[in-house]
N, C-alpha and C positions, 0 to 999 in steps of 0.2 A: 759798630760792626760788632759783631757777633764772633769772637774766639772759637775754632771748631777745637775740643777735647780730643786729645788724641786718645785711642787705645789706650797705652799704656796709663796716662794718666785715670783714665775710666778707672781701670783696676785697680792703683792705687787708691783711688776714693773709695771702691769697693771697700778695701781690705782696713780703710782705715774706718767707713763705717760701721765695717764691723766688729770694730775694736772697740768702740762708740757703745753701738747695744749690747754692748754683751755689759761694759761696765756702766751702762741706764740701768737694766735688769739689774746689775749686783747692789747698785744703790737702793731702787724699789724694795730689792730683798732681803738686804742685810739691814737697814736704814742708816749706810754707813759711808762717809765718804774717801773710803781705803781707796786707793789709784787711784782717786780721782785725779793725781800729777801728768793723771797719763792724756789728760782732755789740753791743757798748757804743752807736756812737750813733744805730743803730737803736732800743735800749731808750729813749735819753734821744730820742729822736723822737719815740716812742707816747704819752708821756708828756701833752702840752699836748691831743694829741687826746682822752687817756683822760678828760684833769681837763672837757673840754669837752661831751662826751658827760655826765658830771653837772650841768653849768650847761645844758644845754640842754632838761632837764628838769627843769628847777626852775622854780617858780611865782613866788615870790616875792624881790624886789630887796631881802633882807636882808643883817645881815653875815654869815651863813654863806655866804652868793652871794657877799657882796663879796672875800670872804677865798679863795672859791674864782678868782674872776676874778681878782685879784692873783698867786694861785699861779700859772695858765693862764699869764698873760703874761711870768714870770718864765722859765717853760719854754718858751714860743712861739718863740723863736730858735732852738731845740735841730733845730727838725726842718726849716726851710730851710736852716739852717747845714750840713745833709747836701749841698748843692749847689755847697757850697766845698771837699769832699773831693775834686771832679775834680783838684785840685791834685796828687795824690799819684798820678794817673795816669801809667803809661810804662810801658814796652816793661819785662818783667821774664821773663827767663828761666828753664826753660822751658814759659812757660803764652805762648799766641798772644794776641797784643796786643789782636787782634779778641776775646777771652773776658773779658780785662778789662776794656775796652771795655763790654760788653754791662751787666761789674758794677757797673759808677762809672754808667752809665749808671742802671738799677734806682735807687742807692741816692742816686741823687740825686733820682728819679723821688718814690720811697717816703717821702723829707724835703719835696718839695713839698709831695703829696699830701695827706699827712699833717698838715703845715702849714695848710692851706687849707683842708681838711674843721675841720678845730678852729675855725679861723678861721669858718667857714660856722652851725658850731655855737653859738656864741657870738652872732653877729649874730641870728639866730633867739631867742634869750634878750632879748637887747637890744630889739629890734624890739617887743617886747610890753610894754615902758616907756619907751622913748624913742622921741622924734618921728624922721621918716627921714632927715633934715641929720644929726640929733646920731647918729646910728647910723654915716652915711656918715663925720662925721668920728672918731666911736671906730675907724671899720678904718682909717680913714689913719693916725694915731695909733701902733695897733697894729702897722702895716707899716713905721713910722719905726723906731720903739726895737725892733722886730726886728731892724731891718738892722741900728742902732748894735749890739743886741747879737751879733750874726752877727759885724761889724767887730773887736771888742772880744774878743771869743772865737776868732777865727780869728787876727789877728794882735798882738793881747794879751796871749794868752790867759787869760784870765778866765773863766767859768763859771757856771752857774747856783749853785751852792753855794757861791762866793763871798760869795751877801749873806749867807748866816751865817757862815762859816768866814770870811771877809776883808772883810767888808763896810768898815773903815775906807779901805782901799787903793781898795775898786772906787769908793766914793762919794768920794775926793777924784780920783783920775784923772777920774771922769764930770765933776765940777763945773769942773774947768779947759776939760776939752771945752767945755762948757758957755758958761764964763764969755768965756771967749777964744779963740772958736770960729773965728778966724781965723789960729792958730798950729796950726792942723790939717784944712786943706784937703781935704789927702786924704782924712779921715777922713770927714769930713761931704760930699764927692761921693760916693766911696762908699754911704755912707748914703743920701742923696736917690736916686742912681740907681740902686742893689739897691730899694730902695722902690716907686719907679718901675717895676719890673721888676714886682716881686711883686704889686703890684698890677694892671696888665697882666693876669699870669696869674689874678689872680683873679676880677676881674670878668666876665675871658669865660669861665672855667669859671661862672660863676652867668649867663650867657647861653645856656648851651649848654641846657638844658632847656627853655627859650624857644624857641627853633629844635624840638626835638623834640616840643614842644605845639604850635606851628603850622602842623607838617606833618602830625600829626594831625589838627587842624581842618580842612587841605585835604582830605585824605582823605576824611574822614566827611562833607564836603558834597559830594561826586563822584557 
């Protein structure tokens, strides 16, 4: 049975395809593998979205769905993590700096929109089983955990696979961050500020359909 691809998924595939095309042209032109990490990072960023599409169509909150939610939460930081790939941006001869700027921007956009779309899918499912206040709290909690995951991924070099491959080290490090937060002021400042940034973006994106709906209502009333 062939699964129908949603319009949003088609746009996301188009956006990722555009970034891969830019990267391919760059590799051929510069004869260099600079920015080739976008291939792997884009794949990782797509995982939480793919998982969330399965969560969104589920009807019951059972053990299988709970496992899907945990799996989504583990991979969720991989998507907005791509925003921090902007750290790699610098002028690299012979590629024009503006070309690399476009490549970095589309990479950050892909990670951001994949992450936000996946959170919307999870919200869609949770809204069927929880009161609105609990759904909102789950969203904030997810964004905080996501931002924490981005920090330890970018600066401490942990990744989602360490939950399986090196759980002891990950648990030990995270326990220290939680139990003695005063010793990790920079970590928690980044986590809270980045979570606030993602929250502003997420809740703004959610308002956009309401603007279009209001406009359509006004137009129909004329």
